[in-house]
All heavy atoms as an XYZ file, in Angstrom:
882
protein
N     108.261    158.495     98.769
C     107.628    159.533     99.538
C     106.794    160.429     98.636
O     107.193    160.695     97.514
C     108.670    160.401    100.250
C     109.342    159.772    101.398
S     108.734    160.555    102.874
C     109.700    159.751    104.061
N     105.713    160.844     99.187
C     104.908    161.788     98.401
C     105.454    163.189     98.637
O     106.284    163.427     99.495
C     103.444    161.698     98.856
O     103.303    162.209    100.163
N     104.942    164.124     97.830
C     105.408    165.491     97.944
C     105.092    166.098     99.303
O     105.775    166.993     99.776
C     104.772    166.345     96.821
C     105.295    165.951     95.486
C     104.650    166.734     94.379
O     104.136    167.836     94.652
O     104.684    166.286     93.244
N     104.084    165.634    100.002
C     103.721    166.183    101.288
C     104.545    165.600    102.423
O     104.347    165.936    103.570
C     102.227    165.954    101.559
O     101.958    164.572    101.626
N     105.469    164.695    102.100
C     106.346    164.127    103.116
C     105.856    162.831    103.721
O     106.553    162.196    104.488
N     104.677    162.389    103.374
C     104.133    161.115    103.855
C     104.548    159.965    102.945
O     105.279    160.133    101.990
N     104.033    158.814    103.248
C     104.300    157.644    102.413
C     103.352    157.676    101.248
O     102.146    157.906    101.392
C     104.119    156.358    103.230
C     105.088    156.309    104.395
C     104.317    155.126    102.354
C     104.866    155.167    105.359
N     103.867    157.402    100.048
C     103.038    157.439     98.839
C     102.106    156.241     98.796
O     102.366    155.223     99.427
C     103.930    157.472     97.588
O     104.528    156.205     97.402
N     101.072    156.389     98.008
C     100.129    155.281     97.819
C     100.848    154.069     97.230
O     100.561    152.923     97.599
C      98.976    155.707     96.914
C      97.950    156.539     97.639
O      97.967    156.560     98.877
O      97.115    157.147     96.941
N     101.780    154.304     96.328
C     102.543    153.219     95.721
C     103.331    152.465     96.794
O     103.306    151.235     96.862
C     103.468    153.745     94.619
C     104.351    152.722     93.927
C     103.502    151.646     93.282
C     105.244    153.402     92.904
N     104.044    153.191     97.649
C     104.806    152.525     98.718
C     103.908    151.805     99.700
O     104.241    150.713    100.175
C     105.666    153.570     99.464
C     106.842    154.075     98.632
O     107.235    153.360     97.683
O     107.335    155.155     98.927
N     102.770    152.377    100.039
C     101.820    151.699    100.908
C     101.343    150.388    100.307
O     101.266    149.360    100.998
C     100.603    152.616    101.176
C     100.858    153.770    102.076
C      99.597    154.611    102.226
C      99.850    155.882    103.012
N      98.651    156.704    103.097
N     101.033    150.416     99.026
C     100.551    149.216     98.358
C     101.637    148.151     98.212
O     101.384    146.973     98.310
C      99.895    149.533     97.034
C      98.478    150.069     97.228
O      97.566    149.280     97.453
N      98.288    151.380     97.179
N     102.878    148.604     98.000
C     104.004    147.654     97.952
C     104.188    146.988     99.325
O     104.405    145.786     99.420
C     105.280    148.358     97.536
C     105.340    148.659     96.060
C     106.641    149.344     95.700
N     106.704    149.583     94.269
C     107.377    150.565     93.732
N     108.066    151.399     94.486
N     107.385    150.719     92.426
N     104.092    147.792    100.361
C     104.245    147.252    101.712
C     103.093    146.280    102.023
O     103.289    145.208    102.612
C     104.272    148.374    102.752
N     101.893    146.653    101.617
C     100.739    145.790    101.802
C     100.923    144.477    101.063
O     100.658    143.367    101.593
C      99.453    146.470    101.373
C      98.153    145.648    101.503
C      97.917    145.230    102.932
C      96.972    146.454    100.938
N     101.404    144.526     99.814
C     101.601    143.342     99.005
C     102.661    142.442     99.689
O     102.500    141.218     99.730
C     102.031    143.724     97.595
N     103.732    143.033    100.177
C     104.795    142.256    100.868
C     104.188    141.542    102.082
O     104.459    140.370    102.339
C     105.948    143.143    101.304
C     106.797    143.623    100.145
O     106.707    143.035     99.026
O     107.580    144.589    100.348
N     103.397    142.266    102.860
C     102.788    141.692    104.059
C     101.823    140.572    103.696
O     101.818    139.499    104.336
C     102.068    142.766    104.856
C     101.471    142.259    106.124
C     102.078    142.003    107.285
C     100.064    141.930    106.304
N     101.179    141.517    108.202
C      99.935    141.462    107.635
C      98.945    141.981    105.504
C      98.703    141.057    108.172
C      97.728    141.576    106.015
C      97.621    141.121    107.350
N     101.010    140.774    102.658
C     100.071    139.742    102.237
C     100.776    138.510    101.736
O     100.383    137.376    101.995
C      99.108    140.306    101.169
C      98.085    141.335    101.659
C      97.362    141.970    100.478
C      97.097    140.698    102.623
N     101.900    138.688    101.001
C     102.674    137.548    100.535
C     103.273    136.797    101.718
O     103.308    135.554    101.733
C     103.781    138.030     99.575
C     103.238    138.435     98.223
C     104.294    139.090     97.332
O     105.475    139.206     97.748
O     103.918    139.457     96.200
N     103.729    137.513    102.742
C     104.251    136.879    103.958
C     103.156    136.055    104.640
O     103.371    134.932    105.039
C     104.798    137.956    104.901
C     105.284    137.420    106.192
C     106.463    136.819    106.448
C     104.571    137.472    107.448
N     106.548    136.473    107.784
C     105.389    136.857    108.414
C     103.329    137.962    107.818
C     104.999    136.720    109.741
C     102.937    137.810    109.161
C     103.788    137.189    110.091
N     101.979    136.665    104.756
C     100.824    135.971    105.354
C     100.453    134.719    104.554
O     100.183    133.669    105.135
C      99.599    136.891    105.459
C      99.658    137.888    106.556
C      99.450    137.249    107.915
O      99.379    136.042    108.092
N      99.358    138.090    108.927
N     100.479    134.816    103.237
C     100.144    133.678    102.380
C     101.162    132.562    102.557
O     100.807    131.391    102.662
C     100.069    134.121    100.926
C      99.650    133.056     99.916
C      98.289    132.478    100.281
C      99.625    133.652     98.499
N     102.460    132.893    102.614
C     103.487    131.878    102.855
C     103.262    131.193    104.201
O     103.361    129.967    104.308
C     104.895    132.494    102.803
C     105.442    132.722    101.425
C     106.904    133.083    101.421
N     107.266    134.185    102.298
C     107.170    135.483    101.962
N     106.775    135.833    100.755
N     107.538    136.414    102.824
N     102.997    131.961    105.223
C     102.716    131.403    106.547
C     101.513    130.460    106.534
O     101.541    129.373    107.112
C     102.439    132.522    107.566
C     103.603    132.904    108.387
C     103.242    133.894    109.434
N     102.600    133.214    110.560
C     102.157    133.812    111.639
N     102.262    135.124    111.761
N     101.610    133.154    112.601
N     100.460    130.901    105.867
C      99.238    130.096    105.781
C      99.494    128.811    105.011
O      99.051    127.734    105.435
C      98.110    130.926    105.110
O      97.908    132.096    105.881
C      96.837    130.131    105.028
N     100.213    128.902    103.909
C     100.515    127.666    103.134
C     101.402    126.718    103.925
O     101.206    125.510    103.865
C     101.178    128.049    101.820
C     100.190    128.640    100.824
C     100.782    128.917     99.508
N      99.740    129.311     98.582
C      99.926    130.129     97.555
N     101.133    130.633     97.318
N      98.921    130.447     96.768
N     102.347    127.254    104.691
C     103.173    126.386    105.557
C     102.314    125.693    106.606
O     102.499    124.508    106.875
C     104.290    127.181    106.215
C     105.405    127.535    105.263
O     105.586    126.889    104.227
N     106.153    128.580    105.573
N     101.399    126.432    107.182
C     100.499    125.858    108.206
C      99.623    124.763    107.608
O      99.402    123.736    108.225
C      99.650    126.959    108.845
C      98.767    126.471    109.949
C      99.562    125.956    111.115
N      98.641    125.514    112.148
C      98.842    124.496    112.952
N      99.979    123.819    112.891
N      97.947    124.160    113.854
N      99.122    125.002    106.403
C      98.330    123.985    105.705
C      99.132    122.730    105.491
O      98.651    121.621    105.749
C      97.787    124.540    104.359
C      96.698    125.572    104.627
C      97.273    123.396    103.472
C      96.263    126.354    103.401
N     100.394    122.857    105.054
C     101.259    121.684    104.866
C     101.452    120.929    106.189
O     101.392    119.699    106.241
C     102.612    122.103    104.297
C     102.616    122.232    102.774
C     104.014    122.388    102.203
N     104.651    123.632    102.582
C     104.464    124.783    101.975
N     103.640    124.875    100.950
N     105.102    125.875    102.374
N     101.694    121.675    107.283
C     101.856    121.034    108.574
C     100.589    120.253    108.984
O     100.682    119.135    109.474
C     102.152    122.095    109.644
C     103.501    122.750    109.531
C     103.650    123.962    110.442
O     102.699    124.265    111.237
O     104.720    124.611    110.381
N      99.439    120.870    108.757
C      98.176    120.224    109.131
C      97.913    118.995    108.262
O      97.369    118.001    108.747
C      97.027    121.216    109.063
C      97.058    122.320    110.114
C      96.016    123.411    109.783
C      96.859    121.758    111.510
N      98.277    119.069    106.979
C      98.098    117.910    106.099
C      98.969    116.755    106.549
O      98.517    115.597    106.548
C      98.417    118.302    104.658
C      97.364    119.184    103.989
C      97.755    119.713    102.636
O      98.988    119.739    102.321
O      96.859    120.155    101.924
N     100.188    117.042    106.921
C     101.102    116.000    107.424
C     100.545    115.372    108.707
O     100.497    114.144    108.845
C     102.511    116.578    107.667
C     103.185    116.901    106.319
C     103.369    115.616    108.483
C     104.452    117.729    106.453
N     100.075    116.221    109.606
C      99.504    115.711    110.861
C      98.263    114.847    110.590
O      98.125    113.787    111.200
C      99.136    116.907    111.733
C      98.559    116.502    113.087
C      98.217    117.724    113.907
C      97.573    117.309    115.243
N      97.144    118.451    116.005
N      97.426    115.283    109.664
C      96.246    114.519    109.327
C      96.603    113.154    108.718
O      96.006    112.140    109.079
C      95.401    115.312    108.333
C      94.063    114.645    108.012
C      93.230    115.515    107.082
O      92.533    116.414    107.600
O      93.313    115.317    105.849
N      97.594    113.119    107.845
C      98.049    111.852    107.279
C      98.601    110.921    108.347
O      98.313    109.725    108.352
C      99.109    112.082    106.189
C      98.563    112.427    104.845
C      99.620    112.347    103.753
N     100.766    113.218    103.975
C     100.880    114.479    103.557
N      99.885    115.035    102.917
N     101.979    115.146    103.801
N      99.357    111.475    109.285
C      99.920    110.666    110.363
C      98.817    110.102    111.258
O      98.893    108.935    111.667
C     100.919    111.494    111.187
C     102.186    111.813    110.445
C     103.041    112.838    111.179
O     102.579    113.595    112.033
N     104.328    112.837    110.856
N      97.837    110.935    111.567
C      96.717    110.464    112.403
C      95.925    109.385    111.683
O      95.526    108.394    112.285
C      95.801    111.643    112.768
C      96.444    112.569    113.784
C      95.611    113.822    114.031
O      94.582    114.029    113.361
O      96.027    114.610    114.929
N      95.672    109.595    110.384
C      94.924    108.594    109.607
C      95.704    107.268    109.557
O      95.133    106.225    109.728
C      94.661    109.138    108.196
C      93.727    108.268    107.386
C      93.260    108.903    106.068
N      94.302    109.527    105.304
C      94.392    110.848    105.060
N      93.479    111.665    105.546
N      95.375    111.336    104.328
N      97.017    107.367    109.378
C      97.857    106.160    109.353
C      97.797    105.469    110.727
O      97.689    104.245    110.772
C      99.299    106.524    109.010
C     100.214    105.349    108.994
N     100.177    104.353    108.026
C     101.168    104.968    109.860
C     101.083    103.455    108.290
N     101.708    103.798    109.395
N      97.831    106.232    111.795
C      97.735    105.645    113.145
C      96.392    104.978    113.345
O      96.329    103.882    113.931
N      95.327    105.609    112.873
C      93.995    105.007    113.005
C      93.897    103.701    112.186
O      93.327    102.719    112.649
C      92.915    105.974    112.504
C      92.727    107.169    113.415
O      93.229    107.132    114.555
O      92.067    108.150    112.967
N      94.478    103.718    110.990
C      94.440    102.524    110.158
C      95.267    101.395    110.815
O      94.866    100.240    110.798
C      95.011    102.831    108.764
C      94.087    103.692    107.910
C      94.752    104.241    106.664
O      95.973    103.974    106.444
O      94.081    104.954    105.928
N      96.390    101.779    111.423
C      97.232    100.789    112.089
C      96.506    100.185    113.292
O      96.542     98.970    113.512
C      98.522    101.481    112.537
C      99.513    100.569    113.194
C     100.165     99.702    112.179
N     101.149     98.867    112.862
C     101.691     97.817    112.350
N     101.388     97.487    111.114
N     102.553     97.120    112.997
N      95.821    101.037    114.067
C      95.064    100.547    115.209
C      93.933     99.623    114.775
O      93.697     98.578    115.403
C      94.482    101.731    116.018
N      93.257     99.972    113.674
C      92.196     99.115    113.147
C      92.789     97.773    112.691
O      92.215     96.720    112.945
C      91.490     99.784    111.987
C      90.387     98.948    111.390
C      89.741     99.579    110.185
O      90.143    100.619    109.709
N      88.740     98.922    109.658
N      93.926     97.817    112.055
C      94.569     96.583    111.583
C      94.928     95.686    112.753
O      94.794     94.464    112.666
C      95.814     96.901    110.760
N      95.348     96.260    113.858
C      95.708     95.459    115.010
C      94.493     94.792    115.653
O      94.641     93.827    116.382
C      96.467     96.318    116.046
C      97.851     96.699    115.628
C      98.742     95.473    115.331
O      98.685     94.481    116.085
O      99.510     95.547    114.352
N      93.315     95.307    115.367
C      92.092     94.690    115.880
C      91.437     93.794    114.861
O      90.284     93.409    115.015
C      91.126     95.794    116.326
C      91.642     96.624    117.472
C      91.916     95.773    118.718
O      91.139     94.921    119.077
N      93.070     96.014    119.333
N      92.170     93.499    113.795
C      91.661     92.629    112.735
C      92.657     91.512    112.476
O      93.761     91.497    113.030
C      91.487     93.459    111.442
O      90.602     94.516    111.629
N      92.229     90.563    111.667
C      93.071     89.421    111.346
C      92.992     89.170    109.872
O      92.082     89.653    109.167
C      92.546     88.184    112.138
C      92.809     88.320    113.590
C      93.865     87.796    114.278
C      92.029     89.010    114.570
N      93.782     88.141    115.603
C      92.681     88.900    115.802
C      90.870     89.753    114.508
C      92.195     89.467    116.957
C      90.358     90.325    115.650
C      91.026     90.183    116.876
N      93.956     88.383    109.377
C      93.993     88.017    107.950
C      94.414     86.557    107.846
O      95.133     86.037    108.689
C      95.031     88.866    107.197
C      94.719     90.333    107.171
C      95.835     91.040    106.410
C      95.620     92.543    106.419
N      96.690     93.229    105.701
N      93.972     85.935    106.765
C      94.388     84.563    106.500
C      95.261     84.571    105.244
O      94.850     85.073    104.205
C      93.195     83.620    106.300
C      92.382     83.545    107.594
C      93.658     82.240    105.847
C      91.151     82.685    107.509
N      96.434     84.014    105.387
C      97.318     83.828    104.255
C      97.018     82.451    103.680
O      97.121     81.464    104.387
C      98.776     83.937    104.690
C      99.773     83.777    103.580
C     101.194     83.909    104.112
O     101.424     84.056    105.302
N     102.152     83.860    103.204
N      96.628     82.386    102.400
C      96.303     81.089    101.817
C      97.446     80.107    101.913
O      98.626     80.497    101.962
C      95.990     81.424    100.349
C      95.694     82.880    100.347
C      96.516     83.494    101.461
N      97.115     78.823    101.919
C      98.166     77.821    102.074
C      99.009     77.755    100.809
O      98.538     77.965     99.708
C      97.579     76.475    102.441
C      96.634     75.854    101.443
C      96.252     74.475    101.928
C      94.798     74.178    101.645
N      94.413     72.879    102.143
N     100.252     77.477    101.048
C     101.186     77.261     99.961
C     101.137     75.811     99.566
O     100.552     74.970    100.278
C     102.622     77.642    100.394
C     102.723     79.085    100.824
N     102.613     80.127     99.954
C     102.891     79.634    102.061
C     102.730     81.255    100.611
N     102.907     80.998    101.899
N     101.777     75.448     98.507
C     101.745     74.052     98.049
C     102.204     73.100     99.155
O     103.306     73.212     99.676
C     102.613     73.867     96.804
O     103.939     74.248     97.095
N     101.308     72.247     99.539
C     101.615     71.232    100.567
C     101.626     71.747    101.974
O     101.723     70.975    102.918
N     101.502     73.050    102.207
C     101.545     73.584    103.567
C     100.176     73.851    104.090
O      99.160     73.355    103.602
N     100.141     74.649    105.134
C      98.851     75.048    105.734
C      98.662     76.551    105.559
O      99.602     77.291    105.328
C      98.828     74.717    107.232
O      99.883     75.417    107.880
C      98.954     73.233    107.478
N      97.418     76.977    105.678
C      97.127     78.419    105.655
C      97.590     78.998    106.994
O      97.728     78.268    107.990
C      95.650     78.642    105.429
N      97.831     80.315    107.029
C      98.313     80.935    108.254
C      97.413     82.115    108.630
O      97.075     82.940    107.799
C      99.753     81.463    108.039
O     100.563     80.398    107.528
C     100.335     81.981    109.327
N      97.059     82.160    109.915
C      96.305     83.254    110.447
C      97.272     84.312    111.005
O      98.183     83.977    111.746
C      95.352     82.787    111.578
C      94.512     83.872    112.237
C      93.472     84.410    111.259
C      93.849     83.345    113.502
N      97.076     85.575    110.609
C      97.925     86.690    111.053
C      97.083     87.763    111.720
O      95.892     87.894    111.410
C      98.596     87.351    109.829
C      99.513     86.487    109.060
N     100.836     86.321    109.402
C      99.314     85.746    107.953
C     101.431     85.517    108.521
N     100.523     85.149    107.622
N      97.723     88.551    112.556
C      97.115     89.809    113.023
C      97.097     90.739    111.824
O      97.953     90.667    110.944
C      97.891     90.410    114.159
C      97.800     89.606    115.437
C      98.554     90.258    116.573
N      97.799     91.343    117.175
C      96.906     91.191    118.131
N      96.610     89.984    118.570
N      96.242     92.204    118.635
N      96.147     91.665    111.794
C      96.026     92.555    110.662
C      97.264     93.407    110.378
O      97.523     93.763    109.237
N      98.032     93.717    111.404
C      99.203     94.552    111.208
C     100.493     93.775    110.946
O     101.545     94.378    110.811
N     100.424     92.488    110.878
C     101.622     91.644    110.660
C     102.199     91.950    109.279
O     101.481     91.964    108.278
C     101.265     90.185    110.791
S     102.681     89.081    110.572
N     103.505     92.163    109.250
C     104.151     92.474    107.969
C     104.216     91.249    107.057
O     104.482     91.379    105.880
C     105.565     92.998    108.197
O     106.323     92.045    108.959
C     105.535     94.323    108.933
N     103.990     90.059    107.590
C     104.011     88.856    106.769
C     102.649     88.532    106.152
O     102.527     87.658    105.314
C     104.471     87.645    107.606
C     105.869     87.751    108.230
C     106.152     86.534    109.088
C     106.920     87.909    107.152
N     101.630     89.229    106.607
C     100.281     88.911    106.150
C      99.997     89.540    104.796
O     100.636     90.498    104.381
C      99.235     89.397    107.173
O      99.210     90.819    107.195
N      98.979     88.992    104.102
C      98.577     89.582    102.825
C      98.058     91.001    103.016
O      97.655     91.360    104.100
C      97.493     88.642    102.305
C      97.080     87.797    103.471
C      98.163     87.855    104.479
N      98.093     91.808    101.984
C      97.723     93.210    102.084
C      96.218     93.437    102.240
O      95.828     94.395    102.860
C      98.202     93.971    100.854
C      99.721     93.938    100.708
C     100.190     95.218    100.078
N     101.600     95.188     99.859
C     102.513     95.583    100.730
N     102.124     96.079    101.890
N     103.798     95.554    100.453
N      95.409     92.607    101.704
C      93.961     92.814    101.742
C      93.278     91.659    102.490
O      93.865     90.620    102.703
C      93.400     92.936    100.329
C      93.939     94.055     99.496
C      93.454     93.940     98.087
C      93.565     95.397    100.087
N      92.008     91.863    102.788
C      91.199     90.758    103.270
C      91.098     90.609    104.765
O      91.252     89.531    105.286
N      90.790     91.675    105.478
C      90.605     91.585    106.915
C      89.425     90.691    107.229
O      88.435     90.672    106.517
C      90.348     92.963    107.543
C      91.551     93.845    107.589
C      91.567     95.041    106.922
C      92.668     93.508    108.324
C      92.657     95.876    106.986
C      93.774     94.306    108.395
C      93.765     95.501    107.711
N      89.526     89.939    108.338
C      88.400     89.176    108.818
C      88.128     89.603    110.276
O      88.990     90.179    110.917
C      88.649     87.649    108.739
C      89.850     87.225    109.602
C      88.857     87.209    107.285
C      90.056     85.716    109.692
N      86.948     89.304    110.724
C      86.536     89.707    112.076
C      87.160     88.802    113.138
O      87.704     87.744    112.841
C      85.014     89.652    112.198
O      84.578     88.297    112.184
N      86.991     89.189    114.376
C      87.473     88.400    115.500
C      86.806     87.025    115.526
O      87.439     86.018    115.724
C      87.206     89.156    116.799
C      87.684     88.465    118.037
C      87.427     89.336    119.283
N      88.143     88.818    120.436
C      87.731     87.790    121.172
N      86.598     87.190    120.886
N      88.468     87.383    122.213
N      85.479     87.033    115.330
C      84.752     85.782    115.335
C      85.232     84.859    114.230
O      85.399     83.625    114.444
C      83.246     86.048    115.175
C      82.614     86.753    116.362
C      82.930     88.274    116.424
O      83.271     88.885    115.368
O      82.878     88.823    117.511
N      85.467     85.391    113.044
C      85.956     84.581    111.932
C      87.366     84.065    112.212
O      87.710     82.930    111.870
C      85.953     85.384    110.627
C      84.548     85.728    110.141
C      84.532     86.778    109.068
O      85.344     87.743    109.112
O      83.687     86.676    108.147
N      88.179     84.898    112.884
C      89.536     84.457    113.214
C      89.517     83.310    114.250
O      90.311     82.384    114.146
C      90.317     85.643    113.769
N      88.599     83.392    115.206
C      88.474     82.279    116.182
C      88.096     80.999    115.491
O      88.675     79.920    115.750
C      87.436     82.653    117.276
C      87.988     83.797    118.153
C      87.086     81.438    118.134
C      86.959     84.405    119.093
N      87.159     81.089    114.568
C      86.734     79.898    113.815
C      87.923     79.371    112.985
O      88.218     78.176    112.992
C      85.534     80.238    112.869
C      84.294     80.536    113.745
C      85.276     79.110    111.898
C      83.144     81.142    112.978
N      88.617     80.265    112.306
C      89.743     79.866    111.451
C      90.836     79.183    112.265
O      91.390     78.191    111.841
C      90.325     81.085    110.736
N      91.122     79.725    113.437
C      92.169     79.151    114.271
C      91.850     77.725    114.743
O      92.743     76.955    115.018
C      92.432     80.061    115.461
C      93.753     79.916    116.190
C      94.926     80.038    115.213
C      93.895     80.949    117.281
N      90.571     77.423    114.795
C      90.160     76.073    115.207
C      90.108     75.083    114.027
O      89.844     73.901    114.237
C      88.800     76.113    115.889
C      88.927     76.757    117.283
O      89.805     76.397    118.052
N      88.061     77.698    117.576
N      90.365     75.571    112.831
C      90.417     74.695    111.644
C      91.742     73.948    111.624
O      92.793     74.521    111.925
C      90.246     75.501    110.365
C      88.896     76.146    110.216
C      87.784     75.113    110.012
O      88.002     74.121    109.289
O      86.694     75.310    110.598
N      91.733     72.652    111.259
C      92.974     71.883    111.296
C      94.015     72.293    110.249
O      95.206     72.085    110.434
C      92.511     70.453    111.023
C      91.180     70.572    110.378
C      90.579     71.870    110.870
N      93.588     72.938    109.147
C      94.516     73.329    108.116
C      94.923     74.782    108.151
O      95.458     75.331    107.192
C      93.951     72.976    106.729
C      92.620     73.648    106.459
O      91.972     74.109    107.419
O      92.217     73.719    105.287
N      94.692     75.453    109.301
C      95.104     76.858    109.498
C      95.922     76.915    110.780
O      95.478     76.488    111.853
C      93.896     77.805    109.574
C      93.117     77.766    108.262
C      94.380     79.229    109.882
C      91.856     78.606    108.263
N      97.096     77.477    110.698
C      97.952     77.644    111.881
C      98.181     79.123    112.172
O      97.995     79.982    111.303
C      99.292     76.937    111.688
C     100.151     77.518    110.589
C     101.467     76.783    110.421
O     101.542     75.556    110.702
O     102.425     77.434    109.980
N      98.511     79.416    113.417
C      98.781     80.808    113.822
C     100.211     81.216    113.400
O     101.125     80.421    113.457
C      98.641     80.937    115.316
N     100.342     82.437    112.970
C     101.655     82.965    112.618
C     102.575     82.932    113.840
O     102.166     83.297    114.941
C     101.508     84.402    112.104
S     103.065     85.264    111.793
N     103.785     82.501    113.631
C     104.722     82.405    114.758
C     105.405     83.720    115.072
O     106.112     83.854    116.048
C     105.776     81.324    114.448
C     105.160     79.940    114.418
C     106.221     78.871    114.235
N     105.592     77.574    114.164
C     105.677     76.775    113.109
N     106.349     77.129    112.039
N     105.051     75.619    113.123
N     105.174     84.718    114.205
C     105.763     86.035    114.395
C     104.808     86.965    115.151
O     105.166     87.575    116.160
C     106.138     86.679    113.030
C     107.093     85.778    112.224
C     106.754     88.060    113.240
C     108.407     85.488    112.897
N     103.580     87.065    114.688
C     102.635     88.049    115.280
C     101.713     87.429    116.347
O     101.036     88.168    117.037
C     101.802     88.706    114.180
S     100.635     87.624    113.328
N     101.682     86.131    116.451
C     100.863     85.415    117.458
C      99.431     85.944    117.533
O      99.016     86.517    118.543
C     101.527     85.516    118.825
C     102.935     84.977    118.853
N     103.203     83.629    118.837
C     104.127     85.601    118.844
C     104.503     83.436    118.816
N     105.098     84.608    118.806
N      98.657     85.730    116.498
C      97.271     86.246    116.459
C      96.366     85.649    117.536
O      95.389     86.287    117.945
C      96.779     85.860    115.050
C      97.587     84.673    114.707
C      98.946     84.918    115.325
N      96.703     84.496    118.022
C      95.862     83.839    119.061
C      95.811     84.655    120.337
O      94.834     84.605    121.090
C      96.328     82.397    119.318
C      97.670     82.274    119.997
C      98.907     82.416    119.091
O      98.759     82.729    117.885
O     100.010     82.218    119.575
N      96.849     85.466    120.610
C      96.845     86.268    121.822
C      95.743     87.291    121.818
O      95.182     87.636    122.829
C      98.196     86.938    121.988
C      99.310     85.947    122.304
C     100.698     86.612    122.393
O     100.757     87.866    122.361
O     101.664     85.870    122.482
N      95.393     87.828    120.651
C      94.299     88.791    120.566
C      92.933     88.138    120.530
O      91.928     88.835    120.490
N      92.905     86.826    120.540
C      91.620     86.098    120.454
C      91.231     85.452    121.770
O      90.139     84.874    121.850
C      91.711     85.027    119.347
C      91.979     85.558    117.952
C      92.238     84.427    116.986
C      90.815     86.425    117.502
N      92.064     85.557    122.751
C      91.725     84.950    124.054
C      90.546     85.692    124.692
O      90.474     86.911    124.655
C      92.929     85.001    125.002
C      94.017     84.101    124.529
C      95.081     83.922    125.597
N      96.132     83.055    125.111
C      97.392     83.434    124.979
N      97.768     84.611    125.382
N      98.305     82.595    124.512
N      89.697     84.949    125.336
C      88.564     85.543    126.060
C      89.032     85.920    127.450
O      89.664     85.147    128.140
C      87.376     84.546    126.123
C      86.237     85.153    126.904
C      86.971     84.111    124.723
N      88.717     87.162    127.833
C      89.156     87.650    129.152
C      88.335     87.077    130.246
O      87.238     86.694    130.155
C      89.089     89.156    129.163
């Protein structure tokens, strides 16, 4: 308290600093929440894009190559191909459709 009975400049500035620190914590928490939301949305977008793509797993010794949907957990990590390329690949005698993700279902003409 100041001598006049009011709040001192020091106390006012301490209160202001406390309030600003509270605001900063709130803002930083909100930024973290928005970053998490943005990562989740980006992951969802990537997943949706993968589901509209296909991949070819190279043939193993003596086997055949396998066509997968882009989101199949058995498919290789890189190398998306287009729908048109997947249709061509599926018609090749040495490429078979994955029995787990059934990529041919996404290639049927409506």
